[in-house]
C-alpha positions in Angstrom: 127.7 123.0 110.6 124.3 123.7 112.0 122.1 120.9 113.5 119.1 119.8 111.5 115.5 120.7 112.7 115.6 118.0 115.4 119.0 119.2 116.8 120.9 116.3 115.2 124.3 117.2 113.8 124.0 114.8 110.8 125.6 117.1 108.3 128.7 117.5 110.5 129.0 113.7 110.9 128.8 113.2 107.1 131.4 116.0 106.6 133.8 114.5 109.1 133.5 111.1 107.7 134.1 112.4 104.1 137.1 114.4 105.2 138.7 111.4 106.9 137.9 108.2 104.9 140.6 106.3 106.8 139.2 107.2 110.2 138.7 110.2 112.4 142.0 111.5 113.9 142.5 111.4 117.7 142.4 115.2 117.9 138.8 115.2 116.5 137.6 111.9 117.9 136.0 113.4 121.1 133.8 115.9 119.1 133.0 113.2 116.5 131.9 110.7 119.2 129.8 113.4 120.9 128.1 114.1 117.6 127.6 110.5 116.9 126.1 109.9 120.4 123.7 112.9 119.8 122.7 111.5 116.4 122.0 108.1 117.9 119.9 109.7 120.6 117.9 111.7 118.1 117.4 108.6 116.0 116.1 106.7 119.1 113.7 109.6 119.9 112.5 109.5 116.3 111.9 105.8 116.4 110.1 106.1 119.7 107.8 108.8 118.2 107.1 106.6 115.2 106.2 103.7 117.5 104.0 105.9 119.6 102.2 107.2 116.5 101.6 103.6 115.2 100.2 102.6 118.6 97.9 105.6 118.7 96.8 104.9 115.2 96.0 101.3 116.0 94.0 102.4 119.1 92.1 105.0 117.0 91.3 102.4 114.4 90.1 100.0 117.1 87.8 102.7 118.6 86.4 103.6 115.2 85.6 100.0 114.4 84.0 99.6 117.8 81.9 102.8 117.3 80.9 101.6 113.8 79.8 98.3 115.3 77.6 100.1 117.8 76.2 102.3 115.1 75.3 99.3 113.0 73.6 97.6 116.0 71.7 100.8 116.7 70.6 101.1 113.0 69.5 97.5 113.0 67.5 98.0 116.2 65.9 101.2 114.7 65.0 99.4 111.5 63.3 96.6 113.5 61.5 99.2 115.7 59.6 101.1 113.1 55.8 101.0 113.4 55.5 99.0 110.1 58.0 96.4 111.3 56.2 96.0 114.6 52.8 95.6 112.8 54.4 93.2 110.3 55.9 91.2 113.2 52.6 91.0 115.0 50.8 90.0 111.7 53.4 87.3 111.1 52.9 85.9 114.6 49.2 85.6 113.9 49.0 84.5 110.3 52.6 83.4 109.5 55.2 84.9 107.3 54.2 86.4 104.0 54.8 84.3 100.8 57.0 87.0 99.2 59.9 86.5 101.6 
């Protein structure tokens, strides 16, 4: 039986286990254990890749949130730095805040 796309001989294991429901015979045990070991290695590699992907995604989300915070701060600064806001701030410092606020 051919290995799957990751090189894991999963179909062979299933086939061996189906053919021998009472246990793998001694004559086939070495091959079966080799296949089982390889399958476990592939599963461990897969789990490692999933963990690395989750870590990378968490780091990406953190960076995006930090970037968005900086953009919000920059937008707030830009809003307060328009000529009208500066004049309005100076006017309020001289005569006080407007009554419509």
